[in-house]
N, C-alpha and C positions, 0 to 999 in steps of 0.2 A: 585582217579580220580574224585570222586564226590566232594571232597573238592575243587579241582582245578576249576571244572566247576562252583561251587557256587561262588568262589572268582572272576572268570572271569565275571560272571553275575553281581555281586555286583559292580565290577570295571566299567563295561559298563554302569550300571545305574548311578553311581557317575559321570562318564565322561559326560553322557547326561545331567544330572542336572547342572553340572558345565558349560557345553556349553550353555545351555539355560540361566543360570544366567549371563554369559558373554554377550550373545546376547541381553539380556534385557537392559543392560547398554550401550554397545558399538554399538549394531545394533538393535535398538528398532523396526525398520520396519520388520526385519526378525522375531523377537520374537513375534510381533503382528500377523504376518501371520501364524506362526506355533502354537501359544498357545492362545494369547489374543483374536483373532477373533472367533475361535470355542467356547471358553468359554463364551464370551460376547453374541454371537448369541444365544447360548443355554439359558443363563440367561434371555435374552430379550424375547425369545419365551415362556418360562415357567412362567415367572412372569409378563408378560405384563398387563394382565387384572387386576390383584390384585394391581399392582403398579399404574396404571392409576386411579383406584378407590380410593386408599389411598390418592393420590395427588389431588383428587377432579376434575379430568379431565374426568368425565363421566356425562351422562344426563339420565334422566328417559325415558324408552322406551315409544313409543306411546301406546295409549289405545288398539288398535287392536293387536299389537305385544304382549303386556302383556296378553291380553285375550287368544291368541293362546298358549303362553307358559304355562299359568296357567291351562287351561282347556283341551287343546289337547295334548300338549307335556308333561304335568304334571311335569314341571320343575320349579325351583325357578326363579322368576323374579328379575334379577339383573340390576343395571344401565349399560347403554351401553357406552363403551369407543369408541374413534375414530377407525375406521376399518383400519387394516393394508392391504394395497394394494400391497406393494412390499418391500422386504428387500434385500439389496445387500451389500456385503463387499467390502472394498477398502483397499489399502495398508496402510492407516492411521487410518481407523475407520470403522464404520457401518452406513449405511443410510437406513431409513425406510420412505416410503411414506404413509401418513395417510389421510383418508377421514374423514373430521370433521363432526360430527352429528349436527343437528340443535340445537343451543344454545351455541356452543363453537366457539371461534375465535382464530386466531393464537396467539394473545397476552396472552391468558389463558395458552397456553403451554409455551410461552416464560417466563412467571412469575414463572414457575415450573421447569426450567431447572436445577437449583442446586439440587433439590430433585431427579430428574430423574438421574442426574449424579452420585449421591451417591448410588441410588438404583441399578443401573446397573454396577457400578464399573468402569466407564470410566473417562477419563481426563476432558472432557468438552462435553456439549450438546448445540447445537444451533438449532434454528427453522427458517426455510425459507419457505415463501409462494411461491408455484410454480404456482398455478392458483386458482381462487375462489373455496373455499371448500376443497382445498388440501394443505397440508404442508409436508415438508420433515424434519425429525429429523436427524441431522448430529451429530453422536457420534464420538469423537476422542479418540482413545485408549491410546495415550501417548502424552507427551508434544512435539508437532511438532515444536514449536518455540525455543526449547532448542538448537537444531543444525539444522540450516536452509540449505536446499539444494533445489535449483530450479529444477523442472522436466526438462528432456532433451527436451521435446516437447514444452516448453515455449520459443517461439521465437517472436521477435518484428515483427509486420505486420500491415498494414493499419492504421497507427496512433494509434496502440495499443501496449503498452510497458509493459511486465511483470516485475515488480520491487520487489515483495515481496511474502511471503507465509502467508496465513491466518491460524488462529489457528485450523480450521477444515480441513486443508490439501490442500485446493484449492489455486490457484494462484491469487494473487491480481494484477490486470492490470490497468495501467493508460490509459484510453480510451479518447482520445481528441475529438472524435466525439460525445461522450455522455456527458463528463464533460470537456468542453473546457477551463475553468479557474479554477485554484486550488491554495490552500494555504497550506503550510507546516510549522509547528511550532515545536520548540523544544529547550531545553536548551543546553548549552555547553556539549559535550561528551554524547549526547543522541542518536546519530546515524543519525542526520539530514543530515550531509554531505555524509554519506554512502548511504542514500536514493537518494540524488542527483547524486552520482556517478553511481548508477545502472540505474537511469533514463537517464543520458547522454550516458551511454554505449549503451542502447537500441535505443535512438533517433539517435545516430550517424550512425546506420545501416539502417535508413529509408531515403527516398528521401524528406527531409525537410530542411529548413534553420534554423540554430540555432543562436539566438541572446542572448548575455550575458550582464547583468548589474551587476557589482560587484564593489561597491564603497569602498571596502577594498583594493584598489589599485590592484585589479585583482588577489589576492593571490589564490583564489579558481578557477576562470574560466580561467585564463591565460594558464593553462596547457592544456586546450581543444582548444587552438588557431587553430591548424590545421583543425579543423572541424567547427569552428565558422565563420559565415558570418559577425558578428559585435561584438564589445566588448567595453563597457564603464566602465572605472575604477574610475571615480569620479563623483560628483554630476553635475558638469557643462556639461561634455560630455554625461552623462546619460540624461540630459534634452534635449540636441540637438538630441540624438538618439531617444528618445520618440517622439519628434516633427516629425522626419523623418518617424517613423512608422505610426503616425496619418495621415500624408500626403499620405503615401502608402495606408492606409485604404480608404481614400477618392477616390484615383485613382481607387482602386479595386471596389468600389461601382459604380463609373462611368462605369466600364467595365460590371458589372452586369446589369446595366440599359440598356446599349447598346445591350446586348443579350436578354433582357427581362426575366431574371431569378432572383431568390432571394437568391441563395446559390452558393458558390464557386464550389461545386461538380456537379452542373447542367451545368457548362460551358463545351464546347468541350475541349477535351484533348489538342489540339494544342495551345489553348489560355489560358488555366488554369494556374494561377500563382502558384508558389510553396508555400505550407503551411509554416508558420513561427512559431517557438516556442520561446517565450521570457522568458529566465531564469533570475530571479531577486534574487540575494542573499542578505541577511540582508536588507530587505526592509526599516527598520527603519532609515537607513543612508540617504534615500531619503527625510525623513520627518524632521530630526533634523537639526536645523540651529544655527549658533553661533552669528548672528547679525540681526538686524531689516531689513537691506537692502536685506538680502537673502530670506526673507519670500515670496516676490512676485515671485521669481523664483521657490521656493519650491511649492507654491500653483499652479503655472502654470503647473509644471511637474506632480503633483498629479492629477490635473483635467484631464490632457491628458491621464494618466493611467486609470482613471475612464471611460473616453470615450472609450478607447480600450476594457476595461472589459465589457462595456455595449453592444458594437456593433460589435466588431471585429470577433466574432465567425463566422458570415455568410461569411466573406471574408478570412477565414483561418489563422487568427493570434490568437495564444493562449498564455495565460499568465500562468507562473509557478512561483509563488511568495513564497519566503522562508524567515523565520526570527525567532528570539527568542521570540518576543512579538509583538502583533499587535492589538492595540485597539484605542479607541478615545483619549487616553492620548498622542498619537503621534502627533495629530494636525488635522487641517482641512482636510477633505476628506478621512480620514482613515476608518471611519465606512462605508461611501458610497462605497469605493473600496472593503472592505471586504464582503459587501453584494452581490457583483457580483461574488465572488469566490465560485463556487458551491462545488467543491471537497475539502475535508479537510483531512489532515493527521497531527495528533498531537502526537509528541514523548513525552518523559518525560519532564515535565516542573517544574519550581521552585515554582509555587503558583497556587492555584485553579482558580484564576481570569483569568490567561492565558489559562487554559483549557476551561473555559467558553467562552472566546473570540473565540476559535477555533471551539468548538462543541456545545456550549450552545444554539445557535440559530437554529441548525439543528437537533441535537440528544442529548437532555439534559441527557438521561440515560447514555451516554458514558462518561460524565465528571468524574464520580467516577472511571471508569476503567482507565482513563488517570492518575489520581492522585495515582493509586496503582502500576504503572510501576516501577520496581526495577532499581536502579542505576547500578547494575552489569549486566544488559541486554541491552546494546546499540543496537539500531536498532528496538526495540519493539515500536510499535505505535498503535494508534487507527485511523482507516480510516472510514470516513462517507461521506454522501452526503445529498442533500436536501430532499431525500425521507424518511429520518429518519433511514435508515438502516446503521448499523455500525458493525465493526469487528476489532479484534486485529490482527495485522500483524507484521512481522519482515522481514527486508531486509537481504539478505545474505551478508557476509563480502566481501568487495572488496577493494583493495588497490588503491591509486591514480595512481600508475604506470599502473595498468590494464586498468583503464578508459582512461588514456592518450594513451596507446598503441592502443586501439580500435579507438580512434579519429584519430590517425595517419594512421591506416590501411584503414579507410574509408574517408580520406581527399579528395579523388577524387570526392566524392559525394557532396561536398560543392557547392551549386548553385552560379552562377554568378549574383549578384544583384547590378546593378549600383548605386541605391539610397543608398546602404549601403557601398559603396566603401570607403568613408571617415572614416568609423569606422572599417575597416577591420584590425584585429589584426595581429601582427607579431609573429610567433612561438617563444616561449621563448628558448633562447640558454642554453644548459646544460653546466654549468661551471664545468670543471674537478677539482678534489681535488688538493690542493697545494702539490708539492713534498716535501718530508721531507728534512729539512735543514741538511747539513753535520755538524758533531760535531765541535765545536770551537777548541778543543784540542784533538789531536790524542792520542789514547790509546798507552801506552808504551808497547813494546814487553815483552813477558813473561820472567821473570828472571831479569829484570832491576830494 
C-alpha cells in the first residue's frame, strides 16, 4: 500500500509539473498568475535595495538622517534607493510605484531597465512618470507580443480606438482628440495593413465620417465602401477630394466664428458637424509624377494636405497617413506635411533612414528599436509622439473579411454629407467563382 501511495504522489507531482510546463508555453497568462507572479514579487521584495544600489540608483542620505542612523540607531549608513510606495500584480506583470529621492530622475531608471530586467528575471521593464517625483516600474513577466489578444474591455469610444497591445500589457489606443494627425510607416509584409484594418474596424463603430484616399486603384479601401463617405482611387480624384475637404474646413471655420467658439466640440450638439477621418494609403503615390505638367497639380494637392494638417484639428478633420517611406526625397511639401503629423507608428522598415524619418525627430532613442524588429513578427511596431515617449506594440491579427464585415454591419452609421456625394463609393460586387467546365470527352464505362 505504501508503494502505491508513493507512486500516486510521484504521479501527481509529475502531472502538476507537466501541466505547469504546458501552461508556460500555451497559456503564459495562467502560468504567470500561478508561478511567475509570486516568485517575481518575492525576488523583487528581497533584493530591491541591493539591486538598486548595484545599479547605481541610490543617493547618499541627508546629513541629519545619517546622524540619526549612526548615533541613535547605531546602524550602518547606506545609500537610499527610491522608496516603494505601492506594489501590485497584474495578469501580465508586476507594477511598483516609486518615490524618487532628491538627485534621481526618471531617465536614470530608464537607462538601467536592462539591468533591472535581468536582476529580477522578467521579460521587460519600462519606466513611466506618473507625476513629479513619482515613477511606475512596469515589469512584464513574459512576451506579451508573441500572441496578441485584445482585452474584452477594449472598446472604441469618443474618438478613441484600441488598435494594439503594448509590450507592458496595456492597450495602445489611437486617440484623435489628443493626437489628431498621425503617420504610419512600414515595409511590405510588416503588418502595416493589419494596423489599418484594426483601425478601420474600430472607427466603423463610431459616429464619424470615413474618407479614403487609395491611389492603388482602391485595392485596399474599396472593401470598406459600405462605411466610407468618400473614396478616391487615383491622383486626379484625390486632388479634387482634398480640395473639397479644404472647402469644408473653411465652411466649418465660418461656423465656429458664427457661434464665437474656437473648437468643434464647443458647438451645440444640434449644429455640430460630424468628425471626419481621412485615411490615406501609400501617400507616396500622391507625390510621384511621371511628367513635368503633373508637377503643378501634385504641388497643389500636397499644399492642400499641409493646410488640413495644420488647421483641421479644430474643426474635426483628422488625417491618418500611411506609407512605406516618407521623406524629403518624395518632393516639395513632404517635410512640411510630416512635421504636422504628431502621432507616429513605425513597423519594420528596410533601412535605418526610413526609421529616422518616422521617429528620429520625436524619439531618437526609438530608432534602434525599430531596426531590430524581426521579419517573422508582422504587426510589431514602435509607437511614439511629440512628447518623446515611445513603446513597442503589436496589432492582433485580423483578416480583410472581418474588417469588411464590420463595415457592412455598421453601414447605417455612414453620415449623409452632400459635399462628398460626388466621391461616394459603390460597394464592390463579389464575383462568384467560375463553375467547373464539363470534360470534353466523357469517360468510357468500365469494361469497355
